[in-house]
N, C-alpha and C positions, 0 to 999 in steps of 0.2 A: 504494500500500500504506500509506504514511504517513497519507494522508488518511482511509483506511478506519479506521485505529486512532484517529485524532483524533475522527471522527464517532461511532464506537461507544462512545467514552468519554463522550460527551455524551448526556444524557437527551433533550433537545429541541434542534432546529436550525431554521433558517429554511427556507422552501420553496426559496429560491435555493441554500443550501448542500446540501440534499438532492438537488436536481436536478443540481448540479455533480458530486456523487459518482455519481449514477446515470449521467450522461453518460460519466464516466470509466470506469465499469464496463462500459457498453455498448461503448465504443470498444475495450476490451480483448477483448471477446467477438466483435467484428465479423468477424474472420477465420474463426472457427469457424462463424458463422452464414451466411457466404457473401454474394455480391453481391445476392442476392434478398431481403435484409432491409431493411425500411423502418420507420423510427421517426418517429412524428408526435407532437409535443408542442404542446399548446394551453394557454395561460394567459390567462384572462379579464383584460381591461384594468382591471377593477375590483379586481384583486388586485396588491398590491405584494409580490413574492416575497422581498424583502429584509426585510420587516417581519412577515410572517405566519409563525408557528411551528407545528411539529407534532412528534410523537415521532420521534426519530431512527430511521432505517431503515424508516419507514412506507411509503415509495414503493420503496425499493431492494429490500426482500425480495420483494414481489410481482413486481417486474420480473425479479429473478434467477430466481424460480420459473417465470415465463413463458418466459424464455430457455432454461433448463435442461430443463424438463419438457414444454413445449408446442412450442417453435419449433426447438430444436436439430436434431431429426431430421425435421422437417416437409419434405415435398416442395413445390415451387412457392414462391410468394410467402409470405414470413414478415413479418407486420405486428404492430407493437406501438404502441398509442396510450396516451398519458398526457394526460388532460384535467383541467384544474383550473379550476373555475368558482365564482364567488360565487353563493350561493343565499340565499333569505330568512333561513334560520336560521344561516348561516355559510359554510363552504367545502366544496365537494364535489370529491373527487379520485377519478377513475376510471382504472384501469389495465386495458386490454383487449388481448387477443391473438386471433389467428385460428388458434390451434393445435389446434382440434378440441374444446375444452372440457375441463373437469375430469373425469377418470376415476378412480374409487376404486381400481381394480385395474390401474392403468397400470404398464407395465414401467419407466417413468421415475419411479415414485413414490419420493420422497425420505423423509427422516426426519421431516419436518414441524417441525423445530426452529425454522426462521424464523417460521413462522406461530404457533407456540406462544409465541415471544417477543413477537410483536405482540399476541396475545390477552391474555397476562399483563400486558403494559404497559398496555393499554387498561383491563383490569379494575382495576388499581391506581389509575389516574388517575380512572376513573369513580367509584370509591368516595369520592372527595373532591369530586365535582361534582354539582350538581342536574341540569344538562343533560349528557347522555351522548354521548361520542364513539361513533359507530356504524360498524360494519364489516359488510360482506356480501360473499359470494362466490357467483357464479351463472354458469351457462352461458347464453350469449346467442346469438341468431340475428343474424348480421351481414348488412349490405346485399348483399354478394356471394353470399349463400346459404350461406356457411360458418358453422360453429359456433365460438364462441370462449369464453374464460373472462374474466369481468369481476370485478375486485376494486374495491369502492367503500368509501370512508371519508368520513364526514361529520364535519367539525371545527366544533363549535358556536361561535358568536360568544360571546366573553366566557369561554371555557373556561380553567380554571386548570390549568396544566401542572406545578405544584409538588406534590411528594409530601409529604403531612403525615406527621409522625412518628407511628407507632402507639404507643399507651400501653399 
């Protein structure tokens, strides 16, 4: 709980700090998810998670949404993948689940507050950058034939995470 308050008070964190918080959150939720929950995290060797930064909660909010809205009540194997790779223009982070995909009229539909926070943060940051931090959410076909939801964020190389004061 204390770590949550510390991280939400910071505008940007390292990938290592964000993943530490995400792992703590997932460990708290494991009992509710059951024994058939599998988490896979991949970090490209070309990335130093202690040096690369991103907006705070950029991984945690999509992970929380996946657990609460897609995987919590899912029958069978519950899978969550976090994939962080170096790409030509920066870093690509993908959070994917096998929870059936995003459904607009879902019974588990939340308030959308977490995603609003992400989109507003990105909008503020992008206003001060020529290269834009890019976010997308899509339903994807998984190898096992299931449908999942995939949240993707591209962190451009040389991105300025400082907010300029509006005049």
